[in-house]
BALOBA-1460 file (C-alpha; in Angstrom, 3 decimals):
// residues 109
<rec num="1" residu="m" x="-129.106" y="-51.752" z="-77.956"/>
<rec num="2" residu="d" x="-126.155" y="-51.060" z="-75.663"/>
<rec num="3" residu="r" x="-125.581" y="-47.472" z="-74.623"/>
<rec num="4" residu="l" x="-122.343" y="-45.909" z="-75.828"/>
<rec num="5" residu="n" x="-119.619" y="-45.298" z="-73.265"/>
<rec num="6" residu="y" x="-119.438" y="-41.503" z="-73.429"/>
<rec num="7" residu="k" x="-116.366" y="-41.335" z="-71.162"/>
<rec num="8" residu="e" x="-114.355" y="-43.509" z="-73.512"/>
<rec num="9" residu="i" x="-115.524" y="-41.647" z="-76.609"/>
<rec num="10" residu="v" x="-114.742" y="-38.217" z="-75.142"/>
<rec num="11" residu="q" x="-111.310" y="-39.339" z="-73.961"/>
<rec num="12" residu="k" x="-110.436" y="-40.844" z="-77.341"/>
<rec num="13" residu="i" x="-111.454" y="-37.675" z="-79.196"/>
<rec num="14" residu="l" x="-109.560" y="-35.412" z="-76.809"/>
<rec num="15" residu="e" x="-106.484" y="-37.639" z="-76.996"/>
<rec num="16" residu="g" x="-106.499" y="-36.972" z="-80.731"/>
<rec num="17" residu="h" x="-106.280" y="-33.250" z="-79.971"/>
<rec num="18" residu="g" x="-103.568" y="-33.844" z="-77.367"/>
<rec num="19" residu="k" x="-100.795" y="-34.734" z="-79.717"/>
<rec num="20" residu="n" x="-97.831" y="-32.379" z="-79.232"/>
<rec num="21" residu="r" x="-96.661" y="-30.288" z="-82.147"/>
<rec num="22" residu="s" x="-93.105" y="-30.911" z="-83.248"/>
<rec num="23" residu="n" x="-90.511" y="-28.232" z="-82.547"/>
<rec num="24" residu="s" x="-92.904" y="-26.304" z="-80.327"/>
<rec num="25" residu="q" x="-92.325" y="-24.839" z="-76.885"/>
<rec num="26" residu="i" x="-96.040" y="-25.198" z="-76.231"/>
<rec num="27" residu="e" x="-97.154" y="-28.469" z="-74.662"/>
<rec num="28" residu="v" x="-100.616" y="-29.877" z="-75.041"/>
<rec num="29" residu="k" x="-101.847" y="-31.262" z="-71.719"/>
<rec num="30" residu="l" x="-104.766" y="-33.649" z="-71.265"/>
<rec num="31" residu="i" x="-106.587" y="-33.456" z="-67.958"/>
<rec num="32" residu="f" x="-109.157" y="-36.192" z="-67.390"/>
<rec num="33" residu="d" x="-111.154" y="-36.365" z="-64.145"/>
<rec num="34" residu="t" x="-113.001" y="-39.617" z="-64.798"/>
<rec num="35" residu="e" x="-114.488" y="-39.700" z="-61.301"/>
<rec num="36" residu="r" x="-116.341" y="-36.416" z="-61.864"/>
<rec num="37" residu="d" x="-116.657" y="-36.751" z="-65.680"/>
<rec num="38" residu="r" x="-114.651" y="-33.628" z="-66.559"/>
<rec num="39" residu="f" x="-112.213" y="-33.569" z="-69.452"/>
<rec num="40" residu="s" x="-109.977" y="-30.814" z="-70.817"/>
<rec num="41" residu="v" x="-107.168" y="-30.037" z="-73.234"/>
<rec num="42" residu="l" x="-104.771" y="-27.193" z="-72.356"/>
<rec num="43" residu="n" x="-101.947" y="-25.406" z="-74.147"/>
<rec num="44" residu="i" x="-99.081" y="-24.556" z="-71.784"/>
<rec num="45" residu="g" x="-95.682" y="-23.095" z="-72.605"/>
<rec num="46" residu="w" x="-93.968" y="-20.170" z="-74.275"/>
<rec num="47" residu="q" x="-94.219" y="-18.522" z="-77.658"/>
<rec num="48" residu="e" x="-91.064" y="-16.469" z="-77.885"/>
<rec num="49" residu="l" x="-91.383" y="-14.158" z="-74.818"/>
<rec num="50" residu="t" x="-95.115" y="-14.654" z="-74.327"/>
<rec num="51" residu="r" x="-96.493" y="-17.116" z="-71.779"/>
<rec num="52" residu="i" x="-99.174" y="-19.396" z="-73.212"/>
<rec num="53" residu="f" x="-101.761" y="-20.968" z="-70.938"/>
<rec num="54" residu="g" x="-105.183" y="-21.661" z="-72.304"/>
<rec num="55" residu="c" x="-108.019" y="-24.117" z="-72.344"/>
<rec num="56" residu="i" x="-108.676" y="-25.438" z="-75.846"/>
<rec num="57" residu="i" x="-111.420" y="-27.948" z="-74.984"/>
<rec num="58" residu="y" x="-113.490" y="-28.472" z="-71.845"/>
<rec num="59" residu="v" x="-116.205" y="-31.144" z="-71.699"/>
<rec num="60" residu="e" x="-118.388" y="-32.501" z="-68.900"/>
<rec num="61" residu="i" x="-120.768" y="-35.421" z="-68.850"/>
<rec num="62" residu="k" x="-123.879" y="-34.478" z="-66.864"/>
<rec num="63" residu="d" x="-127.203" y="-36.283" z="-66.607"/>
<rec num="64" residu="g" x="-126.293" y="-38.626" z="-69.454"/>
<rec num="65" residu="k" x="-125.401" y="-35.832" z="-71.872"/>
<rec num="66" residu="i" x="-122.091" y="-34.471" z="-73.110"/>
<rec num="67" residu="w" x="-121.789" y="-30.741" z="-72.332"/>
<rec num="68" residu="i" x="-119.180" y="-28.964" z="-74.455"/>
<rec num="69" residu="e" x="-118.252" y="-25.904" z="-72.393"/>
<rec num="70" residu="r" x="-115.272" y="-24.812" z="-74.528"/>
<rec num="71" residu="d" x="-114.326" y="-25.817" z="-78.050"/>
<rec num="72" residu="g" x="-111.389" y="-24.044" z="-79.617"/>
<rec num="73" residu="t" x="-110.996" y="-26.505" z="-82.488"/>
<rec num="74" residu="e" x="-111.679" y="-25.975" z="-86.165"/>
<rec num="75" residu="i" x="-113.421" y="-29.286" z="-86.777"/>
<rec num="76" residu="g" x="-115.683" y="-29.042" z="-83.727"/>
<rec num="77" residu="v" x="-115.805" y="-31.584" z="-80.928"/>
<rec num="78" residu="a" x="-119.573" y="-31.968" z="-81.442"/>
<rec num="79" residu="n" x="-118.982" y="-33.069" z="-85.043"/>
<rec num="80" residu="e" x="-116.415" y="-35.602" z="-83.889"/>
<rec num="81" residu="l" x="-118.840" y="-36.939" z="-81.279"/>
<rec num="82" residu="v" x="-121.551" y="-37.373" z="-83.918"/>
<rec num="83" residu="e" x="-119.058" y="-39.200" z="-86.166"/>
<rec num="84" residu="a" x="-118.323" y="-41.501" z="-83.206"/>
<rec num="85" residu="g" x="-122.019" y="-42.388" z="-82.961"/>
<rec num="86" residu="v" x="-123.238" y="-40.026" z="-80.222"/>
<rec num="87" residu="p" x="-126.785" y="-38.826" z="-80.981"/>
<rec num="88" residu="k" x="-127.130" y="-35.048" z="-81.365"/>
<rec num="89" residu="q" x="-129.804" y="-34.981" z="-78.648"/>
<rec num="90" residu="d" x="-127.112" y="-36.131" z="-76.159"/>
<rec num="91" residu="i" x="-124.729" y="-33.254" z="-76.992"/>
<rec num="92" residu="v" x="-125.167" y="-29.785" z="-75.479"/>
<rec num="93" residu="l" x="-123.263" y="-26.838" z="-76.955"/>
<rec num="94" residu="a" x="-122.901" y="-25.207" z="-73.538"/>
<rec num="95" residu="f" x="-120.621" y="-22.480" z="-74.914"/>
<rec num="96" residu="k" x="-123.689" y="-21.065" z="-76.679"/>
<rec num="97" residu="a" x="-126.176" y="-18.936" z="-74.735"/>
<rec num="98" residu="p" x="-129.104" y="-21.044" z="-73.476"/>
<rec num="99" residu="y" x="-131.633" y="-19.146" z="-75.587"/>
<rec num="100" residu="k" x="-129.590" y="-19.837" z="-78.767"/>
<rec num="101" residu="r" x="-129.216" y="-23.588" z="-78.242"/>
<rec num="102" residu="k" x="-132.728" y="-24.330" z="-79.493"/>
<rec num="103" residu="f" x="-131.661" y="-23.051" z="-82.932"/>
<rec num="104" residu="t" x="-128.925" y="-25.712" z="-83.246"/>
<rec num="105" residu="d" x="-129.300" y="-29.354" z="-84.219"/>
<rec num="106" residu="f" x="-128.101" y="-30.328" z="-80.758"/>
<rec num="107" residu="a" x="-129.726" y="-30.583" z="-77.300"/>
<rec num="108" residu="a" x="-130.796" y="-27.345" z="-75.599"/>
<rec num="109" residu="s" x="-129.959" y="-28.705" z="-72.128"/>
């Protein structure tokens, strides 16, 4: 069986989160470093008089696993990865403390 291309899957999922909202002064920026396997989604802009700059999603691929370092979505990037065919043992919820990861259905490290 051929191994899934995790880079392509991660990029496709994050692109889905990168769609700009209509009539918004906040832009959604996709930052993909495919050489180092780092992928992020940022919100940048203004909300009335308040500056908005924040990381919504940050993912790295390390040692053949997808490490989700930040997930500010409602649906959950891990759930989207599973739907795309990525086995749970290849997904690390890195935003959870290492001692808590063993209590999830996903990889501990």
